[in-house]
PAPA-556143 format. One record per residue: x, y, z of N, C-alpha, C in turn; residue in one letter. Coordinates in nm, 4 decimals. Example, Ala and Ser with C-alpha at 12.3 -4.5 7.8 and 13.67 -1.06 7.14 Angstrom:
% residues 2
<nxx->1.3190	nyy->-0.5690	nzz->0.7800	caxx->1.2300	cayy->-0.4500	cazz->0.7800	cxx->1.3200	cyy->-0.3300	czz->0.7800	code->A>
<nxx->1.2850	nyy->-0.2250	nzz->0.7080	caxx->1.3670	cayy->-0.1060	cazz->0.7140	cxx->1.2900	cyy->0.0030	czz->0.7870	code->S>
***
This chain:
% residues 143
<nxx->3.6577	nyy->0.5996	nzz->-0.2833	caxx->3.7683	cayy->0.5413	cazz->-0.3543	cxx->3.8321	cyy->0.6493	czz->-0.4427	code->X>
<nxx->3.9607	nyy->0.6634	nzz->-0.4271	caxx->4.0413	cayy->0.7600	cazz->-0.5017	cxx->4.1213	cyy->0.6844	czz->-0.6071	code->X>
<nxx->4.1099	nyy->0.7256	nzz->-0.7330	caxx->4.1778	cayy->0.6550	cazz->-0.8416	cxx->4.2675	cyy->0.7486	czz->-0.9206	code->X>
<nxx->4.3821	nyy->0.6955	nzz->-0.9636	caxx->4.4720	cayy->0.7689	cazz->-1.0517	cxx->4.4606	cyy->0.7067	czz->-1.1903	code->X>
<nxx->4.4198	nyy->0.7885	nzz->-1.2887	caxx->4.4114	cayy->0.7455	cazz->-1.4281	cxx->4.5214	cyy->0.8142	czz->-1.5079	code->X>
<nxx->4.5862	nyy->0.7397	nzz->-1.5955	caxx->4.6744	cayy->0.8052	cazz->-1.6909	cxx->4.5870	cyy->0.8595	czz->-1.8038	code->X>
<nxx->4.6469	nyy->0.9240	nzz->-1.9013	caxx->4.5695	cayy->0.9885	cazz->-2.0075	cxx->4.4975	cyy->0.8869	czz->-2.0956	code->X>
<nxx->4.5534	nyy->0.7688	nzz->-2.1122	caxx->4.4853	cayy->0.6661	cazz->-2.1922	cxx->4.3504	cyy->0.6311	czz->-2.1298	code->X>
<nxx->4.3464	nyy->0.6244	nzz->-1.9967	caxx->4.2198	cayy->0.5942	cazz->-1.9296	cxx->4.1271	cyy->0.7159	czz->-1.9290	code->X>
<nxx->4.1827	nyy->0.8336	nzz->-1.9155	caxx->4.1005	cayy->0.9546	cazz->-1.9247	cxx->4.0329	cyy->0.9590	czz->-2.0616	code->X>
<nxx->4.1082	nyy->0.9274	nzz->-2.1651	caxx->4.0528	cayy->0.9302	cazz->-2.3009	cxx->3.9332	cyy->0.8365	czz->-2.3137	code->X>
<nxx->3.9380	nyy->0.7219	nzz->-2.2476	caxx->3.8287	cayy->0.6265	cazz->-2.2551	cxx->3.7019	cyy->0.6795	czz->-2.1872	code->X>
<nxx->3.7177	nyy->0.7818	nzz->-2.1058	caxx->3.6008	cayy->0.8455	cazz->-2.0438	cxx->3.5296	cyy->0.9388	czz->-2.1414	code->X>
<nxx->3.5951	nyy->0.9739	nzz->-2.2506	caxx->3.5393	cayy->1.0689	cazz->-2.3471	cxx->3.5215	cyy->1.0098	czz->-2.4872	code->X>
<nxx->3.6026	nyy->0.9122	nzz->-2.5192	caxx->3.6003	cayy->0.8520	cazz->-2.6529	cxx->3.5569	cyy->0.7059	czz->-2.6424	code->X>
<nxx->3.4915	nyy->0.6576	nzz->-2.7449	caxx->3.4451	cayy->0.5189	cazz->-2.7457	cxx->3.5556	cyy->0.4258	czz->-2.7958	code->X>
<nxx->3.6664	nyy->0.4290	nzz->-2.7251	caxx->3.7786	cayy->0.3412	cazz->-2.7557	cxx->3.7542	cyy->0.2040	czz->-2.6931	code->X>
<nxx->3.8265	nyy->0.1021	nzz->-2.7386	caxx->3.8116	cayy->-0.0305	cazz->-2.6774	cxx->3.8297	cyy->-0.0239	czz->-2.5255	code->X>
<nxx->3.7372	nyy->-0.0847	nzz->-2.4550	caxx->3.7422	cayy->-0.0871	cazz->-2.3090	cxx->3.6773	cyy->0.0323	czz->-2.2409	code->X>
<nxx->3.6195	nyy->0.1233	nzz->-2.3184	caxx->3.5654	cayy->0.2462	cazz->-2.2593	cxx->3.4528	cyy->0.2199	czz->-2.1592	code->X>
<nxx->3.3710	nyy->0.1200	nzz->-2.1843	caxx->3.2579	cayy->0.0950	cazz->-2.0933	cxx->3.3067	cyy->0.0537	czz->-1.9542	code->X>
<nxx->3.4051	nyy->-0.0343	nzz->-1.9492	caxx->3.4589	cayy->-0.0790	cazz->-1.8198	cxx->3.5285	cyy->0.0356	czz->-1.7466	code->X>
<nxx->3.6002	nyy->0.1188	nzz->-1.8206	caxx->3.6698	cayy->0.2328	cazz->-1.7586	cxx->3.5683	cyy->0.3328	czz->-1.7040	code->X>
<nxx->3.4644	nyy->0.3617	nzz->-1.7798	caxx->3.3613	cayy->0.4553	cazz->-1.7333	cxx->3.2883	cyy->0.4011	czz->-1.6115	code->X>
<nxx->3.2639	nyy->0.2724	nzz->-1.6097	caxx->3.2001	cayy->0.2106	cazz->-1.4932	cxx->3.2890	cyy->0.2259	czz->-1.3700	code->X>
<nxx->3.4174	nyy->0.2026	nzz->-1.3857	caxx->3.5124	cayy->0.2208	cazz->-1.2762	cxx->3.5141	cyy->0.3667	czz->-1.2312	code->X>
<nxx->3.5173	nyy->0.4591	nzz->-1.3249	caxx->3.5224	cayy->0.6027	cazz->-1.2930	cxx->3.3983	cyy->0.6463	czz->-1.2147	code->X>
<nxx->3.2825	nyy->0.5926	nzz->-1.2505	caxx->3.1584	cayy->0.6290	cazz->-1.1801	cxx->3.1603	cyy->0.5855	czz->-1.0338	code->X>
<nxx->3.2351	nyy->0.4812	nzz->-1.0024	caxx->3.2437	cayy->0.4307	cazz->-0.8650	cxx->3.3406	cyy->0.5123	czz->-0.7787	code->X>
<nxx->3.4249	nyy->0.5917	nzz->-0.8405	caxx->3.5288	cayy->0.6659	cazz->-0.7680	cxx->3.4713	cyy->0.7902	czz->-0.7012	code->X>
<nxx->3.5235	nyy->0.8201	nzz->-0.5849	caxx->3.4903	cayy->0.9458	cazz->-0.5165	cxx->3.5773	cyy->1.0586	czz->-0.5699	code->X>
<nxx->3.6963	nyy->1.0211	nzz->-0.6163	caxx->3.7922	cayy->1.1206	cazz->-0.6625	cxx->3.8739	cyy->1.0612	czz->-0.7761	code->X>
<nxx->3.8757	nyy->1.1303	nzz->-0.8900	caxx->3.9553	cayy->1.0891	cazz->-1.0051	cxx->4.0732	cyy->1.1837	czz->-1.0191	code->X>
<nxx->4.1928	nyy->1.1277	nzz->-1.0219	caxx->4.3145	cayy->1.2093	cazz->-1.0258	cxx->4.4011	cyy->1.1721	czz->-1.1451	code->X>
<nxx->4.4837	nyy->1.2663	nzz->-1.1833	caxx->4.5857	cayy->1.2450	cazz->-1.2848	cxx->4.6876	cyy->1.3575	czz->-1.2724	code->X>
<nxx->4.7922	nyy->1.3459	nzz->-1.3490	caxx->4.8906	cayy->1.4535	cazz->-1.3581	cxx->4.8349	cyy->1.5628	czz->-1.4484	code->X>
<nxx->4.8716	nyy->1.6873	nzz->-1.4213	caxx->4.8321	cayy->1.7978	cazz->-1.5091	cxx->4.8866	cyy->1.7775	czz->-1.6503	code->X>
<nxx->4.9827	nyy->1.6897	nzz->-1.6643	caxx->5.0343	cayy->1.6523	cazz->-1.7956	cxx->4.9219	cyy->1.6049	czz->-1.8880	code->X>
<nxx->4.8161	nyy->1.5511	nzz->-1.8308	caxx->4.7067	cayy->1.4960	cazz->-1.9128	cxx->4.6414	cyy->1.6027	czz->-2.0005	code->X>
<nxx->4.6510	nyy->1.7272	nzz->-1.9633	caxx->4.5923	cayy->1.8336	cazz->-2.0471	cxx->4.6622	cyy->1.8356	czz->-2.1830	code->X>
<nxx->4.7936	nyy->1.8345	nzz->-2.1812	caxx->4.8709	cayy->1.8345	cazz->-2.3060	cxx->4.8533	cyy->1.7028	czz->-2.3808	code->X>
<nxx->4.8573	nyy->1.5926	nzz->-2.3079	caxx->4.8437	cayy->1.4627	cazz->-2.3732	cxx->4.7059	cyy->1.4466	czz->-2.4370	code->X>
<nxx->4.6008	nyy->1.4929	nzz->-2.3688	caxx->4.4653	cayy->1.4810	cazz->-2.4228	cxx->4.4511	cyy->1.5670	czz->-2.5486	code->X>
<nxx->4.5090	nyy->1.6861	nzz->-2.5472	caxx->4.5034	cayy->1.7731	cazz->-2.6657	cxx->4.5702	cyy->1.7041	czz->-2.7848	code->X>
<nxx->4.6858	nyy->1.6427	nzz->-2.7625	caxx->4.7560	cayy->1.5736	cazz->-2.8703	cxx->4.6804	cyy->1.4490	czz->-2.9152	code->X>
<nxx->4.6169	nyy->1.3813	nzz->-2.8216	caxx->4.5363	cayy->1.2636	cazz->-2.8532	cxx->4.4199	cyy->1.3026	czz->-2.9447	code->X>
<nxx->4.3540	nyy->1.4135	nzz->-2.9137	caxx->4.2434	cayy->1.4593	cazz->-2.9991	cxx->4.2941	cyy->1.4947	czz->-3.1382	code->X>
<nxx->4.4080	nyy->1.5600	nzz->-3.1447	caxx->4.4671	cayy->1.5952	cazz->-3.2737	cxx->4.4962	cyy->1.4689	czz->-3.3553	code->X>
<nxx->4.5500	nyy->1.3661	nzz->-3.2909	caxx->4.5772	cayy->1.2397	cazz->-3.3592	cxx->4.4483	cyy->1.1783	czz->-3.4149	code->X>
<nxx->4.3412	nyy->1.1821	nzz->-3.3342	caxx->4.2133	cayy->1.1261	cazz->-3.3808	cxx->4.1586	cyy->1.2028	czz->-3.5014	code->X>
<nxx->4.1775	nyy->1.3337	nzz->-3.5043	caxx->4.1339	cayy->1.4126	cazz->-3.6200	cxx->4.2204	cyy->1.3764	czz->-3.7409	code->X>
<nxx->4.3509	nyy->1.3676	nzz->-3.7195	caxx->4.4423	cayy->1.3324	cazz->-3.8290	cxx->4.4076	cyy->1.1953	czz->-3.8867	code->X>
<nxx->4.3741	nyy->1.1008	nzz->-3.7973	caxx->4.3412	cayy->0.9649	cazz->-3.8415	cxx->4.1960	cyy->0.9522	czz->-3.8881	code->X>
<nxx->4.1226	nyy->1.0634	nzz->-3.8808	caxx->3.9835	cayy->1.0714	cazz->-3.9272	cxx->3.8847	cyy->0.9855	czz->-3.8477	code->X>
<nxx->3.9190	nyy->0.9560	nzz->-3.7219	caxx->3.8226	cayy->0.8876	cazz->-3.6353	cxx->3.7355	cyy->0.9897	czz->-3.5619	code->X>
<nxx->3.7749	nyy->1.1175	nzz->-3.5680	caxx->3.6951	cayy->1.2293	cazz->-3.5163	cxx->3.7013	cyy->1.3422	czz->-3.6173	code->X>
<nxx->3.5930	nyy->1.4189	nzz->-3.6260	caxx->3.5982	cayy->1.5422	cazz->-3.7046	cxx->3.6581	cyy->1.6509	czz->-3.6161	code->X>
<nxx->3.6996	nyy->1.7591	nzz->-3.6770	caxx->3.7529	cayy->1.8710	cazz->-3.5998	cxx->3.6474	cyy->1.9240	czz->-3.5034	code->X>
<nxx->3.5235	nyy->1.9267	nzz->-3.5477	caxx->3.4144	cayy->1.9746	cazz->-3.4624	cxx->3.3943	cyy->1.8819	czz->-3.3419	code->X>
<nxx->3.3982	nyy->1.7526	nzz->-3.3645	caxx->3.3848	cayy->1.6569	cazz->-3.2533	cxx->3.5004	cyy->1.6732	czz->-3.1537	code->X>
<nxx->3.6197	nyy->1.6913	nzz->-3.2062	caxx->3.7366	cayy->1.7095	cazz->-3.1190	cxx->3.7222	cyy->1.8366	czz->-3.0355	code->X>
<nxx->3.6737	nyy->1.9445	nzz->-3.0967	caxx->3.6531	cayy->2.0694	cazz->-3.0217	cxx->3.5508	cyy->2.0496	czz->-2.9100	code->X>
<nxx->3.4439	nyy->1.9756	nzz->-2.9396	caxx->3.3403	cayy->1.9502	cazz->-2.8391	cxx->3.3964	cyy->1.8665	czz->-2.7239	code->X>
<nxx->3.4755	nyy->1.7653	nzz->-2.7542	caxx->3.5360	cayy->1.6823	cazz->-2.6498	cxx->3.6374	cyy->1.7623	czz->-2.5678	code->X>
<nxx->3.7124	nyy->1.8481	nzz->-2.6356	caxx->3.8077	cayy->1.9351	cazz->-2.5652	cxx->3.7348	cyy->2.0233	czz->-2.4658	code->X>
<nxx->3.6253	nyy->2.0859	nzz->-2.5105	caxx->3.5466	cayy->2.1728	cazz->-2.4215	cxx->3.4932	cyy->2.0936	czz->-2.3019	code->X>
<nxx->3.4397	nyy->1.9755	nzz->-2.3283	caxx->3.3861	cayy->1.8927	cazz->-2.2207	cxx->3.4943	cyy->1.8554	czz->-2.1194	code->X>
<nxx->3.6095	nyy->1.8158	nzz->-2.1698	caxx->3.7215	cayy->1.7801	cazz->-2.0817	cxx->3.7639	cyy->1.8997	czz->-1.9963	code->X>
<nxx->3.7795	nyy->2.0151	nzz->-2.0578	caxx->3.8205	cayy->2.1342	cazz->-1.9827	cxx->3.7128	cyy->2.1775	czz->-1.8832	code->X>
<nxx->3.5858	nyy->2.1617	nzz->-1.9194	caxx->3.4767	cayy->2.1900	cazz->-1.8247	cxx->3.4822	cyy->2.0940	czz->-1.7059	code->X>
<nxx->3.5130	nyy->1.9679	nzz->-1.7329	caxx->3.5242	cayy->1.8699	cazz->-1.6247	cxx->3.6421	cyy->1.9018	czz->-1.5324	code->X>
<nxx->3.7495	nyy->1.9528	nzz->-1.5894	caxx->3.8625	cayy->1.9950	cazz->-1.5050	cxx->3.8185	cyy->2.1127	czz->-1.4182	code->X>
<nxx->3.7556	nyy->2.2119	nzz->-1.4795	caxx->3.7088	cayy->2.3290	cazz->-1.4045	cxx->3.6061	cyy->2.2897	czz->-1.2987	code->X>
<nxx->3.5228	nyy->2.1916	nzz->-1.3300	caxx->3.4208	cayy->2.1446	cazz->-1.2363	cxx->3.4731	cyy->2.0439	czz->-1.1357	code->X>
<nxx->3.6013	nyy->2.0196	nzz->-1.1386	caxx->3.6712	cayy->1.9308	cazz->-1.0448	cxx->3.6257	cyy->1.7854	czz->-1.0538	code->X>
<nxx->3.5835	nyy->1.7445	nzz->-1.1731	caxx->3.5631	cayy->1.6017	cazz->-1.1974	cxx->3.6991	cyy->1.5335	czz->-1.1882	code->X>
<nxx->3.8015	nyy->1.6036	nzz->-1.2383	caxx->3.9393	cayy->1.5556	cazz->-1.2330	cxx->4.0187	cyy->1.6415	czz->-1.1359	code->X>
<nxx->4.0914	nyy->1.5786	nzz->-1.0479	caxx->4.1883	cayy->1.6473	cazz->-0.9633	cxx->4.3230	cyy->1.6300	czz->-1.0319	code->X>
<nxx->4.3807	nyy->1.7400	nzz->-1.0759	caxx->4.5067	cayy->1.7325	cazz->-1.1483	cxx->4.6226	cyy->1.7691	czz->-1.0562	code->X>
<nxx->4.7180	nyy->1.6800	nzz->-1.0504	caxx->4.8357	cayy->1.6999	cazz->-0.9663	cxx->4.9369	cyy->1.7841	czz->-1.0423	code->X>
<nxx->4.9944	nyy->1.8850	nzz->-0.9775	caxx->5.0850	cayy->1.9750	cazz->-1.0480	cxx->5.2162	cyy->1.9069	czz->-1.0881	code->X>
<nxx->5.2672	nyy->1.9508	nzz->-1.2012	caxx->5.3985	cayy->1.9062	cazz->-1.2481	cxx->5.4960	cyy->2.0177	czz->-1.2104	code->X>
<nxx->5.5765	nyy->1.9909	nzz->-1.1101	caxx->5.6638	cayy->2.0933	cazz->-1.0541	cxx->5.8116	cyy->2.0564	czz->-1.0709	code->X>
<nxx->5.8961	nyy->2.1521	nzz->-1.0476	caxx->6.0401	cayy->2.1245	cazz->-1.0540	cxx->6.0808	cyy->2.0154	czz->-0.9543	code->X>
<nxx->6.0344	nyy->2.0199	nzz->-0.8285	caxx->6.0698	cayy->1.9098	cazz->-0.7369	cxx->6.0223	cyy->1.7732	czz->-0.7868	code->X>
<nxx->5.9078	nyy->1.7700	nzz->-0.8539	caxx->5.8598	cayy->1.6435	cazz->-0.9099	cxx->5.9560	cyy->1.5944	czz->-1.0183	code->X>
<nxx->6.0015	nyy->1.6861	nzz->-1.1044	caxx->6.0977	cayy->1.6483	cazz->-1.2079	cxx->6.2298	cyy->1.6029	czz->-1.1468	code->X>
<nxx->6.2713	nyy->1.6670	nzz->-1.0378	caxx->6.3950	cayy->1.6255	cazz->-0.9724	cxx->6.3806	cyy->1.4854	czz->-0.9132	code->X>
<nxx->6.2652	nyy->1.4570	nzz->-0.8552	caxx->6.2394	cayy->1.3234	cazz->-0.8028	cxx->6.2371	cyy->1.2215	czz->-0.9175	code->X>
<nxx->6.1745	nyy->1.2594	nzz->-1.0285	caxx->6.1695	cayy->1.1726	cazz->-1.1456	cxx->6.3108	cyy->1.1420	czz->-1.1945	code->X>
<nxx->6.3920	nyy->1.2428	nzz->-1.2065	caxx->6.5285	cayy->1.2240	cazz->-1.2565	cxx->6.6062	cyy->1.1289	czz->-1.1661	code->X>
<nxx->6.5918	nyy->1.1466	nzz->-1.0368	caxx->6.6627	cayy->1.0616	cazz->-0.9418	cxx->6.6177	cyy->0.9155	czz->-0.9525	code->X>
<nxx->6.4880	nyy->0.8952	nzz->-0.9660	caxx->6.4368	cayy->0.7585	cazz->-0.9739	cxx->6.4754	cyy->0.6929	czz->-1.1057	code->X>
<nxx->6.4687	nyy->0.7663	nzz->-1.2144	caxx->6.5037	cayy->0.7109	cazz->-1.3452	cxx->6.6530	cyy->0.6781	czz->-1.3506	code->X>
<nxx->6.7350	nyy->0.7583	nzz->-1.2855	caxx->6.8796	cayy->0.7344	cazz->-1.2852	cxx->6.9160	cyy->0.5998	czz->-1.2234	code->X>
<nxx->6.8282	nyy->0.5467	nzz->-1.1402	caxx->6.8567	cayy->0.4199	cazz->-1.0733	cxx->6.7874	cyy->0.2997	czz->-1.1380	code->X>
<nxx->6.7213	nyy->0.3215	nzz->-1.2505	caxx->6.6541	cayy->0.2114	cazz->-1.3195	cxx->6.7525	cyy->0.1319	czz->-1.4049	code->X>
<nxx->6.7241	nyy->0.0052	nzz->-1.4200	caxx->6.8026	cayy->-0.0777	cazz->-1.5112	cxx->6.7770	cyy->-0.0309	czz->-1.6543	code->X>
<nxx->6.8765	nyy->-0.0393	nzz->-1.7391	caxx->6.8595	cayy->0.0073	cazz->-1.8779	cxx->6.7514	cyy->-0.0682	czz->-1.9544	code->X>
<nxx->6.7144	nyy->-0.1869	nzz->-1.9083	caxx->6.6137	cayy->-0.2676	cazz->-1.9768	cxx->6.4715	cyy->-0.2153	czz->-1.9567	code->X>
<nxx->6.4531	nyy->-0.1258	nzz->-1.8591	caxx->6.3190	cayy->-0.0727	cazz->-1.8317	cxx->6.2811	cyy->0.0235	czz->-1.9441	code->X>
<nxx->6.1715	nyy->-0.0091	nzz->-2.0133	caxx->6.1224	cayy->0.0777	cazz->-2.1200	cxx->6.0345	cyy->0.1848	czz->-2.0566	code->X>
<nxx->6.0775	nyy->0.3090	nzz->-2.0672	caxx->6.0062	cayy->0.4168	cazz->-1.9991	cxx->6.0102	cyy->0.5435	czz->-2.0822	code->X>
<nxx->5.8927	nyy->0.5951	nzz->-2.1124	caxx->5.8812	cayy->0.7229	cazz->-2.1823	cxx->5.8664	cyy->0.8331	czz->-2.0779	code->X>
<nxx->5.9033	nyy->0.9541	nzz->-2.1147	caxx->5.9000	cayy->1.0667	cazz->-2.0204	cxx->5.7598	cyy->1.0896	czz->-1.9649	code->X>
<nxx->5.6593	nyy->1.0876	nzz->-2.0508	caxx->5.5218	cayy->1.1097	cazz->-2.0042	cxx->5.4787	cyy->1.0038	czz->-1.9045	code->X>
<nxx->5.5162	nyy->0.8790	nzz->-1.9312	caxx->5.4819	cayy->0.7710	cazz->-1.8386	cxx->5.5528	cyy->0.7908	czz->-1.7046	code->X>
<nxx->5.6783	nyy->0.8332	nzz->-1.7100	caxx->5.7528	cayy->0.8579	cazz->-1.5864	cxx->5.6872	cyy->0.9698	czz->-1.5052	code->X>
<nxx->5.6373	nyy->1.0719	nzz->-1.5722	caxx->5.5683	cayy->1.1802	cazz->-1.5014	cxx->5.4436	cyy->1.1257	czz->-1.4324	code->X>
<nxx->5.3672	nyy->1.0424	nzz->-1.5016	caxx->5.2490	cayy->0.9826	cazz->-1.4381	cxx->5.2891	cyy->0.8971	czz->-1.3180	code->X>
<nxx->5.3925	nyy->0.8165	nzz->-1.3324	caxx->5.4349	cayy->0.7276	cazz->-1.2244	cxx->5.4815	cyy->0.8053	czz->-1.1017	code->X>
<nxx->5.5628	nyy->0.9057	nzz->-1.1225	caxx->5.6130	cayy->0.9845	cazz->-1.0095	cxx->5.5000	cyy->1.0669	czz->-0.9486	code->X>
<nxx->5.4105	nyy->1.1187	nzz->-1.0309	caxx->5.2969	cayy->1.1953	cazz->-0.9787	cxx->5.2098	cyy->1.1078	czz->-0.8891	code->X>
<nxx->5.1776	nyy->0.9885	nzz->-0.9377	caxx->5.0940	cayy->0.8972	cazz->-0.8595	cxx->5.1638	cyy->0.8571	czz->-0.7298	code->X>
<nxx->5.2888	nyy->0.8208	nzz->-0.7393	caxx->5.3649	cayy->0.7784	cazz->-0.6218	cxx->5.3774	cyy->0.8910	czz->-0.5196	code->X>
<nxx->5.4131	nyy->1.0095	nzz->-0.5656	caxx->5.4321	cayy->1.1236	cazz->-0.4752	cxx->5.3020	cyy->1.1636	czz->-0.4064	code->X>
<nxx->5.1889	nyy->1.1392	nzz->-0.4722	caxx->5.0586	cayy->1.1743	cazz->-0.4148	cxx->5.0039	cyy->1.0629	czz->-0.3251	code->X>
<nxx->5.0817	nyy->0.9566	nzz->-0.3079	caxx->5.0415	cayy->0.8500	cazz->-0.2177	cxx->4.9554	cyy->0.7411	czz->-0.2789	code->X>
<nxx->4.9427	nyy->0.7400	nzz->-0.4105	caxx->4.8656	cayy->0.6346	cazz->-0.4754	cxx->4.9462	cyy->0.5056	czz->-0.4748	code->X>
<nxx->4.8789	nyy->0.3957	nzz->-0.4519	caxx->4.9442	cayy->0.2649	cazz->-0.4591	cxx->4.9081	cyy->0.1936	czz->-0.5886	code->X>
<nxx->4.8101	nyy->0.2497	nzz->-0.6633	caxx->4.7677	cayy->0.1926	cazz->-0.7900	cxx->4.7580	cyy->0.3024	czz->-0.8961	code->X>
<nxx->4.7863	nyy->0.2630	nzz->-1.0175	caxx->4.7721	cayy->0.3514	cazz->-1.1325	cxx->4.6951	cyy->0.2734	czz->-1.2384	code->X>
<nxx->4.5885	nyy->0.3319	nzz->-1.2898	caxx->4.5018	cayy->0.2666	cazz->-1.3878	cxx->4.5392	cyy->0.3114	czz->-1.5285	code->X>
<nxx->4.5664	nyy->0.2137	nzz->-1.6153	caxx->4.6058	cayy->0.2417	cazz->-1.7525	cxx->4.5832	cyy->0.1193	czz->-1.8396	code->X>
<nxx->4.5793	nyy->0.1397	nzz->-1.9689	caxx->4.5764	cayy->0.0291	cazz->-2.0637	cxx->4.7085	cyy->0.0207	czz->-2.1395	code->X>
<nxx->4.8031	nyy->0.1046	nzz->-2.1031	caxx->4.9332	cayy->0.1111	cazz->-2.1700	cxx->5.0250	cyy->0.0021	czz->-2.1148	code->X>
<nxx->5.0611	nyy->-0.0939	nzz->-2.1988	caxx->5.1389	cayy->-0.2084	cazz->-2.1514	cxx->5.2778	cyy->-0.1697	czz->-2.1001	code->X>
<nxx->5.3419	nyy->-0.0714	nzz->-2.1626	caxx->5.4743	cayy->-0.0275	cazz->-2.1141	cxx->5.4633	cyy->0.0399	czz->-1.9779	code->X>
<nxx->5.3618	nyy->0.1204	nzz->-1.9622	caxx->5.3406	cayy->0.1868	cazz->-1.8340	cxx->5.3091	cyy->0.0839	czz->-1.7265	code->X>
<nxx->5.2253	nyy->-0.0138	nzz->-1.7588	caxx->5.1944	cayy->-0.1205	cazz->-1.6626	cxx->5.3219	cyy->-0.1932	czz->-1.6202	code->X>
<nxx->5.4097	nyy->-0.2211	nzz->-1.7154	caxx->5.5343	cayy->-0.2922	cazz->-1.6844	cxx->5.6290	cyy->-0.2084	czz->-1.5988	code->X>
<nxx->5.6233	nyy->-0.0761	nzz->-1.6133	caxx->5.7131	cayy->0.0117	cazz->-1.5378	cxx->5.6639	cyy->0.0402	czz->-1.3965	code->X>
<nxx->5.5367	nyy->0.0192	nzz->-1.3713	caxx->5.4781	cayy->0.0520	cazz->-1.2403	cxx->5.5560	cyy->-0.0020	czz->-1.1204	code->X>
<nxx->5.5941	nyy->-0.1304	nzz->-1.1175	caxx->5.6634	cayy->-0.1828	cazz->-0.9989	cxx->5.7945	cyy->-0.1099	czz->-0.9664	code->X>
<nxx->5.8570	nyy->-0.0515	nzz->-1.0661	caxx->5.9830	cayy->0.0199	cazz->-1.0448	cxx->5.9621	cyy->0.1515	czz->-0.9694	code->X>
<nxx->5.8346	nyy->0.1919	nzz->-0.9558	caxx->5.8011	cayy->0.3159	cazz->-0.8876	cxx->5.7143	cyy->0.2900	czz->-0.7644	code->X>
<nxx->5.7067	nyy->0.1628	nzz->-0.7246	caxx->5.6293	cayy->0.1287	cazz->-0.6044	cxx->5.4803	cyy->0.1423	czz->-0.6224	code->X>
<nxx->5.4339	nyy->0.1325	nzz->-0.7462	caxx->5.2925	cayy->0.1476	cazz->-0.7776	cxx->5.2453	cyy->0.0205	czz->-0.8475	code->X>
<nxx->5.1266	nyy->-0.0238	nzz->-0.8168	caxx->5.0682	cayy->-0.1388	cazz->-0.8848	cxx->4.9930	cyy->-0.0905	czz->-1.0076	code->X>
<nxx->5.0287	nyy->-0.1453	nzz->-1.1212	caxx->4.9577	cayy->-0.1119	cazz->-1.2453	cxx->4.8297	cyy->-0.1919	czz->-1.2530	code->X>
<nxx->4.7208	nyy->-0.1234	nzz->-1.2816	caxx->4.5898	cayy->-0.1897	cazz->-1.2892	cxx->4.5255	cyy->-0.1569	czz->-1.4232	code->X>
<nxx->4.4463	nyy->-0.2522	nzz->-1.4726	caxx->4.3724	cayy->-0.2340	cazz->-1.5958	cxx->4.2435	cyy->-0.3133	czz->-1.5855	code->X>
<nxx->4.1344	nyy->-0.2587	nzz->-1.6402	caxx->4.0075	cayy->-0.3323	cazz->-1.6359	cxx->3.9993	cyy->-0.4310	czz->-1.7493	code->X>
***
């Protein structure tokens, strides 16, 4: 089973956030865990936010950062490249969306990355991302 996780779900694999046990259980069942390479930047900012909010110490954040980067190097995560053609595809798809669709750039990158890689499902706990999934031909899933 090949799964696409957005950064919110990746974070639950490293942090004891609400729902982390179910996400980790799902991740253990997967043969391949994928995400956009964007998750590297998003995870770094997520750790910084946790330090700022004092839910992690700087030392804990550094340890989690190292673990995450080791997992990338060890191919626990397959990261899909963010390329110019991907951005061009994103721009074209967003240009045809109704103005009522709430979509952030990072979420659009995840959606186009998953779709372009042939995923039919995207796993996230982000309600806006879940709502945007059908506009990209992807089913939003959450545990």
